[in-house]
C-alpha positions in Angstrom: 0.0 0.0 0.0 1.3 3.5 -0.9 0.4 7.0 0.2 0.0 10.1 -1.9 3.1 12.2 -2.3 4.2 15.1 -4.5 7.5 15.0 -6.3 8.5 18.6 -5.9 10.9 18.3 -3.0 13.2 20.9 -1.5 16.2 19.1 -2.9 14.8 19.2 -6.4 14.1 22.9 -5.9 17.7 23.5 -4.9 18.8 21.6 -8.0 16.6 23.7 -10.2 18.0 26.9 -8.9 21.5 25.8 -9.5 20.5 25.0 -13.1 19.0 28.4 -13.8 22.1 30.3 -12.7 23.7 30.7 -16.1 26.6 32.8 -14.8 28.0 29.8 -12.8 28.1 27.5 -15.8 31.1 27.2 -18.1 30.7 27.3 -21.9 31.0 23.5 -22.0 27.8 23.1 -19.9 25.9 25.3 -22.4 24.4 24.5 -25.7 23.0 27.0 -28.3 19.4 26.9 -29.6 19.3 24.4 -32.5 17.8 26.1 -35.5 16.7 24.1 -38.6 15.4 25.3 -41.9 12.7 23.7 -44.0 11.9 25.0 -47.5 8.3 24.5 -48.6 7.7 23.1 -52.1 6.2 25.3 -54.7 2.4 24.8 -55.1 2.7 24.1 -58.8 5.5 21.6 -58.3 8.2 23.7 -59.9 11.6 24.3 -58.5 12.2 27.1 -56.0 12.9 30.6 -57.3 16.4 31.7 -58.1 16.4 34.1 -55.2 16.7 31.1 -52.8 19.7 28.8 -53.2 21.1 26.0 -51.0 24.9 26.2 -51.0 25.5 23.3 -48.6 23.7 21.1 -46.1 23.8 24.0 -43.5 24.1 27.2 -45.6 21.4 29.1 -47.4 21.8 32.0 -49.8 19.1 34.6 -50.2 19.3 37.0 -53.2 17.1 40.0 -53.8 14.6 39.6 -56.6 15.3 40.8 -60.1 12.7 43.5 -59.8 14.9 45.3 -57.2 17.4 47.9 -58.4 20.1 46.8 -56.1 21.1 43.1 -56.0 22.3 41.7 -52.7 23.1 38.2 -51.6 23.0 37.1 -47.9 24.2 33.8 -46.5 22.5 32.2 -43.5 23.8 29.2 -41.5 21.6 26.6 -39.8 22.1 23.3 -37.9 20.6 21.6 -41.0 18.6 22.6 -44.1 15.7 20.4 -45.3 15.0 21.0 -49.0 11.6 20.9 -50.7 12.2 17.2 -51.4 12.9 16.2 -47.7 10.4 13.8 -46.2 8.6 14.0 -42.9 10.6 10.9 -41.7 13.9 12.6 -42.4 12.9 15.7 -40.4 11.7 13.5 -37.4 15.0 11.6 -37.4 17.1 14.7 -37.4 15.1 16.9 -35.1 12.6 15.1 -32.9 14.3 11.7 -32.2 17.0 13.1 -30.0 14.4 14.9 -28.0 12.5 11.6 -27.4 15.7 10.0 -26.2 16.1 12.8 -23.7 12.4 12.6 -22.8 12.7 8.9 -21.7 15.8 9.9 -19.6 13.8 12.5 -17.7 14.9 15.6 -19.6 12.8 18.4 -20.9 12.6 19.6 -24.5 10.9 22.4 -26.5 10.3 22.3 -30.2 8.5 25.1 -32.0 8.0 26.0 -35.7 8.4 29.6 -36.8 7.7 31.3 -40.2 5.3 33.4 -42.2 1.7 32.4 -42.7 1.2 29.6 -45.2 4.9 28.4 -45.0 4.1 24.8 -43.8 4.5 25.0 -40.0 1.3 23.1 -39.1 2.0 20.5 -41.7 5.5 20.0 -40.4 4.2 19.2 -36.9 0.9 17.4 -37.7 1.3 16.1 -41.3 -1.4 13.8 -42.7 -2.7 10.3 -41.8 -0.7 8.8 -44.6 2.4 11.0 -44.1 2.5 11.9 -40.4 4.4 14.8 -39.0 6.6 15.2 -35.9 3.8 14.9 -33.3 2.2 11.6 -34.5 5.6 10.0 -35.0 6.7 11.0 -31.5 3.6 9.4 -29.9 4.0 6.3 -31.9 7.7 6.0 -31.1 7.0 6.5 -27.3 4.4 3.7 -27.2 6.5 1.5 -29.4 9.2 1.8 -26.8 7.4 1.7 -23.5 4.3 -0.3 -24.4 5.4 -3.3 -22.3 6.6 -1.2 -19.3 3.6 1.0 -18.5 2.4 1.5 -15.0 -1.2 0.5 -14.1 -3.9 2.9 -15.0 -4.4 5.8 -12.4 -1.4 4.6 -10.3 0.2 8.0 -11.1 -2.1 10.9 -10.9 -1.7 14.6 -11.9 -2.3 17.0 -9.1 -3.1 19.8 -11.7 -0.3 21.9 -10.1 2.5 20.7 -12.4 3.2 17.8 -10.1 2.2 14.2 -9.8 0.7 12.0 -7.0 1.4 8.4 -6.6 -1.6 6.4 -5.3 -2.0 3.0 -3.6 -3.3 0.1 -5.6 -6.7 0.3 -4.1 -7.0 4.0 -4.8 -5.8 3.6 -8.3 -8.3 0.8 -8.9 -11.1 2.9 -7.4 -10.2 5.9 -9.6 -10.1 3.6 -12.6 -13.5 2.3 -11.9 -14.8 5.8 -11.3 -13.5 6.9 -14.7 -15.1 3.9 -16.3 -18.5 4.7 -14.7 -18.2 8.3 -15.7 -17.2 7.4 -19.3 -20.7 8.2 -20.8 -20.7 11.6 -19.3 -17.2 12.6 -20.4 -17.4 14.7 -23.5 -13.7 14.5 -24.2 -13.8 10.7 -23.9 -16.8 10.5 -26.1 -14.9 12.4 -28.8 -11.9 10.2 -28.3 -14.0 7.1 -28.8 -16.0 8.5 -31.7 -13.1 10.0 -33.7 -10.9 7.0 -34.6 -7.9 8.9 -36.1 -5.0 6.7 -37.1 -1.6 7.6 -38.5 0.8 5.3 -40.3 3.1 3.8 -37.8 6.6 3.1 -39.1 7.6 1.1 -36.0 10.3 3.5 -34.7 11.6 2.7 -31.2 13.8 4.3 -28.7 16.8 2.1 -28.1 18.0 3.1 -24.7 14.9 2.3 -22.5 15.2 1.2 -18.9 13.4 -2.1 -18.7 13.3 -2.0 -14.9 11.1 1.1 -14.8 7.4 1.7 -15.2 6.2 4.6 -17.3 3.1 6.7 -17.6 2.3 9.2 -20.4 0.2 12.3 -19.8 -1.2 14.6 -22.5 -2.3 18.2 -22.4 -3.2 20.6 -25.2 -3.5 24.4 -24.7 -3.6 27.5 -27.0 -2.6 31.1 -26.6 -5.3 33.3 -28.4 -5.1 37.1 -28.2 -2.5 36.8 -25.4 -4.9 34.6 -23.3 -4.4 30.9 -22.4 -7.1 28.4 -23.1 -7.3 24.6 -22.3 -8.5 22.8 -25.5 -9.3 19.6 -23.6 -11.4 21.4 -20.8 -15.1 21.1 -21.7 -16.4 21.8 -18.2 -17.7 25.2 -19.3 -19.3 23.9 -22.6 -18.4 25.3 -25.9 -17.0 28.5 -24.5 -13.3 28.2 -23.4 -12.3 29.6 -20.1 -9.2 31.8 -19.7 -6.5 30.1 -17.7 -3.8 31.8 -15.6 -0.1 31.0 -15.4 1.5 30.0 -12.1 4.9 29.2 -10.8 5.5 25.9 -9.0 7.8 25.1 -6.1 10.8 24.7 -8.4 10.2 28.0 -10.3 8.7 26.3 -13.4 5.8 28.0 -15.1 2.6 26.0 -15.8 -1.0 26.5 -16.7 -3.1 26.4 -13.6 -5.9 23.9 -13.6 -5.0 22.4 -17.0 -6.3 19.0 -17.7 -3.6 16.3 -18.0 -5.0 13.1 -19.3 -3.2 9.8 -18.9 -3.1 7.8 -22.1 -2.2 4.1 -22.5 -2.0 3.9 -26.3 -1.2 6.1 -29.3 -4.9 5.9 -30.4 -6.0 7.6 -27.2 -3.4 10.4 -27.6 -4.5 10.9 -31.2 -8.1 11.1 -30.1 -7.3 13.8 -27.6 -5.3 15.7 -30.1 -8.2 15.6 -32.6 -10.7 16.7 -30.0 -8.4 19.7 -29.1 -7.7 20.4 -32.8 -11.5 20.8 -33.4 -11.7 23.5 -30.8 -8.5 25.3 -32.0 -9.2 28.7 -33.6 -8.7 28.5 -37.4 -9.7 30.9 -40.1 -9.4 31.6 -43.8 -7.3 34.6 -45.0 -6.2 36.0 -48.3 -2.9 34.1 -48.0 -3.9 30.9 -46.3 -7.1 28.9 -46.4 -6.4 27.2 -43.0 -4.6 29.9 -41.1 -3.9 29.3 -37.3 -5.2 32.2 -35.3 -3.5 31.1 -32.1 -0.3 29.5 -30.8 -1.0 25.9 -29.9 1.1 23.9 -27.4 0.9 20.1 -27.3 2.6 18.8 -24.1 3.8 15.2 -23.7 4.9 14.3 -20.1 6.5 10.9 -19.3 6.7 9.9 -15.7 9.2 7.2 -15.0 9.3 5.1 -11.8 12.5 3.3 -11.2 13.0 0.0 -9.3 9.6 -1.4 -10.2 8.4 -4.7 -8.8 5.6 -7.2 -9.4 2.9 -8.2 -6.9 1.5 -11.6 -6.3 -0.9 -11.3 -9.3 1.9 -10.6 -11.7 1.0 -6.9 -12.0 3.7 -4.1 -11.8 3.7 -2.3 -8.4 5.5 0.6 -6.9 7.9 -0.3 -4.1 8.3 1.7 -0.9 11.7 3.1 -2.0 12.0 4.4 -5.6 13.3 7.2 -7.8 11.0 9.1 -10.1 11.9 11.0 -13.3 9.5 13.4 -15.1 10.3 14.5 -18.6 8.3 16.9 -20.7 8.3 17.5 -24.5 6.4 20.6 -25.7 5.5 20.9 -29.4 4.6 24.5 -30.2 2.9 25.5 -33.5 3.4 29.2 -33.6 0.9 31.3 -35.7 2.4 32.8 -38.8 3.4 36.5 -38.9 1.2 38.5 -41.2 1.2 41.9 -43.0 -2.1 43.7 -43.1 -1.4 45.2 -46.5 -1.3 41.7 -48.0 -4.0 39.9 -46.0 -6.4 42.8 -46.0 -7.7 41.7 -42.6 -10.4 43.8 -40.8 -12.3 43.5 -37.6 -11.6 40.4 -35.5 -9.0 39.1 -38.0 -7.1 42.3 -37.7 -7.1 42.1 -33.9 -5.9 38.4 -34.1 -3.1 39.4 -36.5 -2.0 42.2 -34.2 -1.9 39.9 -31.2 0.1 37.3 -33.1 2.7 39.8 -34.3 3.0 41.3 -30.8 3.7 37.9 -29.2 6.3 37.0 -31.9 7.9 40.3 -31.5 8.1 39.8 -27.7 9.7 36.4 -28.3 12.3 38.0 -30.6 13.0 40.8 -28.0 13.5 38.2 -25.2 16.0 36.2 -27.3 17.9 39.4 -28.3 18.1 40.4 -24.6 19.3 37.0 -23.6 22.0 37.1 -26.3 23.0 40.6 -25.3 23.3 39.6 -21.6 25.4 36.5 -22.5 27.7 38.5 -24.8 28.2 41.5 -22.5 27.7 39.5 -19.2 25.0 42.1 -18.4 22.0 41.7 -16.1 19.4 43.4 -18.3 15.9 42.3 -17.4 14.4 39.9 -20.0 10.7 40.9 -20.7 9.2 37.4 -20.3 6.0 38.8 -18.8 5.1 41.0 -21.8 3.6 37.9 -23.5 2.0 34.7 -22.3 4.0 32.8 -24.8 7.4 33.8 -23.4 6.2 33.7 -19.8 5.1 30.1 -20.2 8.5 28.9 -21.6 10.6 31.1 -19.4 12.2 28.1 -17.6 13.3 26.6 -21.0 15.2 29.7 -22.0 16.8 29.7 -18.5 18.3 26.3 -18.8 15.5 23.8 -18.1 15.8 21.7 -21.3 16.8 21.6 -24.9 15.3 24.2 -27.3 15.0 23.5 -31.0 13.3 25.6 -33.7 12.3 24.7 -37.3 12.2 27.8 -39.5 9.8 27.3 -42.4 10.5 29.3 -45.6 8.0 29.9 -48.5 10.2 30.5 -51.6 7.5 32.6 -53.2 8.8 36.1 -54.4 5.9 37.7 -52.6 7.2 36.5 -49.2 10.7 37.9 -49.8 10.5 40.7 -47.2 8.9 38.4 -44.6 11.5 35.7 -45.2 14.3 38.2 -44.5 12.8 39.0 -41.0 12.4 35.2 -40.3 16.0 34.5 -41.2 17.2 37.4 -39.1 15.3 36.0 -36.1 16.8 32.5 -36.7 20.3 34.0 -36.8 19.7 35.8 -33.5 18.2 32.6 -31.9 21.3 30.5 -32.8 23.5 32.8 -30.7 21.5 32.2 -27.5 23.3 29.8 -25.1 21.2 27.6 -22.9 22.3 25.2 -20.2 22.3 21.6 -21.1 19.3 19.6 -20.0 19.6 17.6 -16.8 17.6 14.7 -15.5 14.6 15.6 -13.3 15.0 13.3 -10.3 12.7 13.3 -7.3 12.7 11.1 -4.3 9.3 10.5 -2.6 8.6 9.1 0.9 10.1 5.7 1.7 7.3 4.4 4.0 3.6 4.4 3.1 0.4 3.6 4.7 -3.2 3.2 3.5 -5.2 6.4 3.2 -8.7 5.1 2.7 -9.3 3.4 6.0 -13.0 4.0 5.9 -13.3 1.8 2.8 -11.5 -1.2 4.5 -13.2 -4.3 5.8 -13.0 -5.1 9.5 -10.6 -7.9 8.9 -8.3 -5.6 7.0 -8.6 -3.0 9.8 -7.6 -5.6 12.4 -4.6 -6.7 10.3 -3.5 -3.1 9.9 -3.9 -2.5 13.7 -1.9 -5.6 14.7 0.8 -4.8 12.2 4.2 -3.8 13.8 7.5 -2.8 12.3 9.5 -4.4 15.3 10.7 -8.0 15.3 8.1 -10.3 16.9 8.8 -11.9 20.3 8.6 -15.6 19.9 6.5 -17.6 22.3 8.8 -20.1 24.3 8.2 -22.9 26.7 10.7 -23.4 29.5 11.8 -27.0 30.2 13.3 -26.7 33.7 14.6 -30.2 33.6 16.9 -29.3 30.8 18.8 -26.3 31.9 20.8 -25.9 28.7 17.7 -25.6 26.6 16.3 -23.0 28.9 19.5 -21.0 28.6 19.4 -21.1 24.9 15.8 -19.9 24.9 16.6 -17.1 27.2 19.5 -16.0 25.1 17.2 -15.9 22.1 14.7 -13.8 24.0 17.4 -11.4 25.2 18.8 -11.1 21.6 15.3 -10.4 20.3 14.8 -7.7 23.0 18.1 -6.1 22.1 17.1 -6.1 18.4 13.8 -4.5 19.3 15.5 -1.9 21.5 17.9 -1.0 18.7 15.0 -0.9 16.3 13.0 1.3 18.6 15.9 3.8 18.7 16.1 3.7 14.9 12.3 4.2 14.6 12.3 7.0 17.2 14.9 8.8 15.1 13.0 8.2 11.9 9.8 9.3 13.5 11.5 12.5 14.7 12.8 13.1 11.2 9.4 12.4 9.8 7.9 14.8 12.3 10.4 17.5 11.3 9.6 17.0 7.7 5.9 16.9 8.3 6.2 20.1 10.3 8.0 21.8 7.5 5.3 20.6 5.1 2.6 22.0 7.4 4.4 25.3 7.6 4.7 25.4 3.9 1.1 24.5 3.5 0.1 27.1 6.0 2.1 29.7 4.0 0.4 28.6 0.8 -2.9 28.7 2.6 -2.3 32.3 3.8 -1.2 33.3 0.4 -4.1 31.7 -1.2 -6.5 33.3 1.3 -5.0 36.7 0.6 -5.2 36.1 -3.1 -8.8 35.0 -2.8 -9.6 38.2 -0.9 -7.9 40.3 -3.5 -9.7 38.3 -6.2 -13.0 38.7 -4.5 -12.4 42.5 -4.2 -11.4 42.6 -7.9 -14.5 40.5 -8.8 -16.7 42.9 -6.8 -15.2 45.9 -8.6 -15.6 44.2 -11.9 -19.2 43.4 -11.1 -19.8 47.1 -10.2 -18.1 48.1 -13.4 -20.2 45.7 -15.3 -23.4 47.0 -13.6 -22.3 50.6 -14.4 -21.6 49.6 -18.0 -25.0 47.9 -18.2 -26.7 51.1 -17.0 -24.7 53.1 -19.5 -25.5 50.6 -22.2 -29.2 50.8 -21.4 -29.0 54.6 -21.6 -27.1 54.4 -24.8 -29.6 52.0 -26.3 -32.5 54.3 -25.5 -30.5 57.3 -26.9 -29.7 55.1 -30.0 -33.4 54.3 -30.4 -34.3 58.0 -30.2 -31.6 58.8 -32.7 -32.9 56.1 -35.0 -36.4 57.4 -34.8 -35.2 61.0 -35.5 -33.1 59.6 -38.3 -36.1 57.9 -39.8 -38.1 61.1 -39.5 -35.3 63.0 -41.2 -35.2 60.4 -44.0 -38.9 60.8 -44.6 -38.5 64.6 -44.7 -35.6 64.3 -47.1 -37.7 61.9 -49.3 -40.6 64.4 -49.4 -38.3 67.3 -50.1 -36.6 65.3 -52.8 -40.0 64.5 -54.4 -40.9 68.2 -54.3 -37.6 69.1 -55.9 -38.2 66.6 -58.7 -41.7 68.0 -59.3 -40.2 71.5 -59.4 -37.5 70.3 -61.8 -40.1 68.8 -64.1 -42.1 72.0 -64.1 -39.0 74.0 -64.8 -38.1 71.8 -67.7 -41.6 72.0 -69.0 -41.5 75.8 -68.7 -38.2 75.9 -70.5 -39.6 73.7 -73.3 -42.7 75.9 -73.6 -40.6 79.0 -73.7 -38.5 77.6 -76.5 -41.6 76.6 -78.4 -43.0 80.2 -77.9 -39.7 81.6 -79.2 -39.9 79.3 -82.2 -43.5 80.3 -82.9 -42.6 84.0 -82.6 -39.7 83.6 -84.9 -41.9 81.6 -87.4 -44.7 84.2 -87.3 -42.2 87.0 -87.7 -40.6 85.2 -90.7 -44.1 84.5 -92.1 -45.1 88.2 -91.8 -41.9 89.3 -93.4 -42.4 86.8 -96.2 -46.0 88.0 -96.7 -44.9 91.7 -96.9 -42.1 90.8 -99.3 -44.6 88.8 -101.4 -47.1 91.7 -101.6 -44.4 94.1 -102.5 -43.0 91.8 -105.2 -46.6 91.3 -106.5 -47.1 95.0 -106.8 -43.8 95.4 -108.5 -44.5 92.7 -110.9 -47.9 94.1 -111.6 -46.4 97.5 -112.4 -43.7 96.0 -114.6 -46.3 94.0 -116.5 -48.4 97.1 -117.0 -45.3 99.0 -118.2 -44.4 96.2 -120.5 -47.9 96.2 -122.0 -47.6 99.9 -122.6 -44.2 99.5 -124.2 -45.7 96.8 -126.5 -48.5 99.0 -127.4 -46.1 101.9 -128.0 -43.9 99.6 -130.2 -46.9 98.5 -132.2 -48.1 102.0 -132.6 -44.6 103.1 -133.6 -44.4 100.2 -136.1 -47.7 101.1 -137.6 -46.7 104.6 -137.9 -43.4 103.8 -139.5 -44.8 101.2 -141.9 -46.8 102.3 -144.9 -49.1 99.2 -144.7 -52.7 99.7 -143.8 -53.5 99.3 -140.1 -54.4 95.9 -138.9 -56.1 94.8 -135.7 -53.5 94.5 -132.8 -53.2 91.5 -130.4 -53.9 92.6 -126.8 -52.0 90.9 -123.7 -54.0 90.9 -120.5 -52.1 90.2 -117.3 -54.5 89.0 -114.7 -53.8 90.2 -111.1 -54.2 86.7 -109.8 -51.3 85.4 -112.0 -48.8 88.0 -111.0 -47.4 85.6 -108.4 -46.7 83.0 -111.1 -43.3 82.7 -112.8 -42.9 85.1 -115.7 -42.2 82.3 -118.1 -45.6 80.8 -117.3 -47.5 83.9 -118.3 -48.8 83.6 -121.9 -50.4 86.6 -123.7 -54.0 86.2 -124.8 -54.7 87.1 -128.4 -58.0 87.6 -130.2 -56.4 86.3 -133.4 -57.7 82.9 -134.4 -54.5 82.1 -136.2 -52.5 82.8 -133.1 -54.8 80.5 -131.1 -54.3 77.8 -133.7 -50.6 78.2 -133.4 -50.8 78.0 -129.6 -52.9 74.9 -129.8 -50.4 73.4 -132.2 -47.6 74.3 -130.0 -49.3 72.9 -127.0 -50.1 69.7 -128.7 -46.6 69.3 -129.8 -45.1 69.4 -126.2 -43.7 66.3 -124.6 -42.0 65.4 -121.4 -38.3 64.6 -121.5 -36.9 61.2 -120.5 -36.6 60.4 -116.7 -33.6 58.1 -117.3 -31.2 61.0 -116.9 -32.4 61.7 -113.3 -34.6 64.2 -111.6 -33.4 67.6 -110.6 -35.3 69.3 -107.8 -36.1 73.0 -107.4 -36.4 73.5 -103.6 -38.4 76.6 -102.8 -38.1 77.7 -99.1 -40.9 80.3 -98.6 -39.5 81.2 -95.2 -36.3 80.4 -93.5 -37.0 77.0 -92.0 -36.0 76.0 -88.5 -33.3 73.3 -88.3 -34.7 69.8 -88.2 -33.0 67.8 -85.4 -34.8 64.6 -86.6 -33.6 61.3 -87.8 -36.0 61.4 -90.8 -34.8 64.2 -93.3 -36.0 65.1 -96.8 -33.7 63.5 -99.3 -33.1 65.1 -102.7 -29.8 64.2 -104.3 -29.9 66.8 -107.1 -31.5 70.0 -106.1 -31.3 73.8 -106.3 -32.5 75.7 -103.3 -34.0 79.2 -103.7 -35.9 81.4 -101.2 -37.5 83.8 -103.8 -38.6 83.3 -107.4 -37.3 86.5 -108.8 -36.5 85.2 -112.2 -38.6 83.2 -114.7 -35.5 81.2 -115.5 -35.8 79.5 -112.2 -38.8 77.7 -113.5 -38.3 77.3 -117.2 -34.8 75.8 -116.8 -34.9 72.6 -118.9 -32.7 70.7 -116.5 -35.2 70.9 -113.7 -38.1 68.5 -113.7 -39.3 68.5 -110.0 -40.5 71.3 -107.7 -40.7 71.2 -103.9 -42.2 74.0 -101.7 -41.1 73.8 -98.0 -43.3 75.4 -95.4 -43.3 75.3 -91.6 -46.1 76.2 -89.2 -47.5 75.1 -85.8 -50.3 72.6 -85.8 -53.4 72.7 -83.7 -51.4 71.3 -80.6 -48.7 74.0 -80.9 -46.1 71.5 -82.2 -43.9 72.4 -85.2 -45.1 70.9 -88.5 -43.1 70.8 -91.7 -44.9 70.4 -95.1 -43.3 69.6 -98.4 -45.5 70.4 -101.5 -44.2 68.3 -104.4 -44.9 69.1 -108.1 -43.8 68.3 -111.6 -42.4 71.0 -113.9 -43.8 70.5 -117.5 -42.6 72.8 -120.3 -45.2 74.5 -122.4 -45.2 75.1 -126.2 -44.8 78.8 -125.7 -41.4 78.4 -124.1 -42.8 78.6 -120.6 -43.4 75.9 -118.0 -46.3 74.5 -116.0 -46.1 73.5 -112.3 -48.5 70.7 -111.4 -48.7 69.7 -107.7 -49.3 66.1 -107.1 -48.2 65.2 -103.5 -47.8 66.7 -100.0 -45.5 65.2 -97.2 -45.8 66.1 -93.5 -43.2 65.8 -90.8 -44.4 66.1 -87.2 -42.6 66.0 -83.9 -44.2 65.1 -80.5 -43.0 65.1 -76.9 -43.0 61.6 -75.2 -44.4 63.2 -72.0 -47.4 64.7 -73.8 -50.7 63.7 -72.3 -53.1 61.8 -74.5 
């Protein structure tokens, strides 16, 4: 039977303090941070760009792109460089396998991936089911090596304070049964059983394994999101993750307070826990990466090794009273990728996440730079671990509590050139940091143990436990007084036994005193912790009360703001309605203004048309009077000529032909006016001449005479009068305009408003037919109208 004990003893605390004092170590006891480089393959399968060249197995050359004006080549040295063709197995062999060897020896190790977003950090750690990454290969290798040497379930129990408790067989069996009973209610266990995730196991084993020890493997999975720590395996609060705080244990190591550490007995259980936590991890899609990690995830593997194991009567491994215990921890950290806002175009919550990621990575870089500066100058500058949860959690690793390794992932894309420069500079700084070599974590628990659950024991067991003594038993003897020698021998035996008991009592008294002193020290320590916890609880209660008051005040303010917001929304709605009504009024006014402008333009056109028409009518009357006077004077001249001819000739007078000019015909062309004669012969000649007229052939083509009575307004219409051969006149001052033999068509153009006030254009078409007297006749045979209407005109 074994009692509960914690493995954080004062001797171990003293050992840890000696390890963290870097100034007392020589350079031979220190080791630099191991930095490896992995180049991601191109997405299209092509070779990496020319700006990235591998000179050797540990040297990389980075050249500025051809688009830059200045060409510069920089060389960077690493522990080892993995090309785009390196396999996951090769990376595991070079980087993680030595960490597993140290883990089974009780040493600590830290491995984290660093690089820009989308450079392959998560793939390097997790991989796929057919091509596992570092994490699945580590778990398979651990259980391939210690599968036969595992301690019974629940024999070793986490105290959730970065330590472990060792239980008796009865307590372990009781806890195991309790976990089996509670199996249907455990959400994490349900996910582990439902999600059967398997990875290809290549059978890798750790060679140097102590077969005389018992092992127990514990898994925990946390993430750091927006500089807050969350337990991905803690589902006690439902879907909402609760923020955890960081604490310092008795040996000055940082740990997540209250984190769930689950004991696993197979690789399948570990994969199930990892998958359950991975489903709760914060992931998002950005412009550069479809599955971008929005937090730093930390997968912890802790192996507890119990030396000097033994086997009970049933053949099961048990823990003896005296033993040595080793605790090794391996932390696999998947750092979120650094991002530039001008490339990702993040806004809102994504922008806040990117800012938190970049700040934590910058703090990590500042801490490493400060450590390097202190080591080079032997200074004592304060390292700002507390500026970020990431650096504060791994503070003890950088102060010499284990091996630190880093895999720098590089994306050879030209767009990531600037980010790659910063990543390589950080890797160069990290290699110069010296860390004390990892040592074995060895703790010694109590040597003697008793049963702790007496209330669960049967009466027979209680009696056995009561009669049990650590002193040698006094044998029962029978004295045979007849045989004196036999009695003497018996007495000697009794005396020797009493002496042994006396010496044993002294030894036990001394041991009891030591135990009392140790127990007193533990009580004092527990009392101190209790006082500190009480003070902390009071301060937390005060802070919680203040926060509640603040929350209540904020709630009141929020209610007032909500009511003010509602008032503003109602006023905003009213203003919107007023604006809409005003806008409709403005539109109506605009329509009226446009209609008024159109009416005014039409009035101007009508006035211009009427003015032109009146001018034309006056000109027409004046021309008519002039033609009438000219015709009268010509008639008088003819008469005078006839009279003069009669007077000059000696012939007898004959009857003269008289020419009458009708007033109604004065507006006709002069060539169309034919004198009337009373002579019958003249009439016959006229008839003969008229009978002999004929029209000319139309095969030559029609020539139009376009007569514009008034100056027409320009027609902005698609349909236009078409006359290929034409002659345009505004006044018929000469008879030759009509009697011209080349002209066969006549067109009179007139414009006037119709009954609706719209402008109407009329084309009066006629044929020009020559007469026998040398004149021409105009015969109208067609009229064309061209009207324009407004589309908004009411019917």
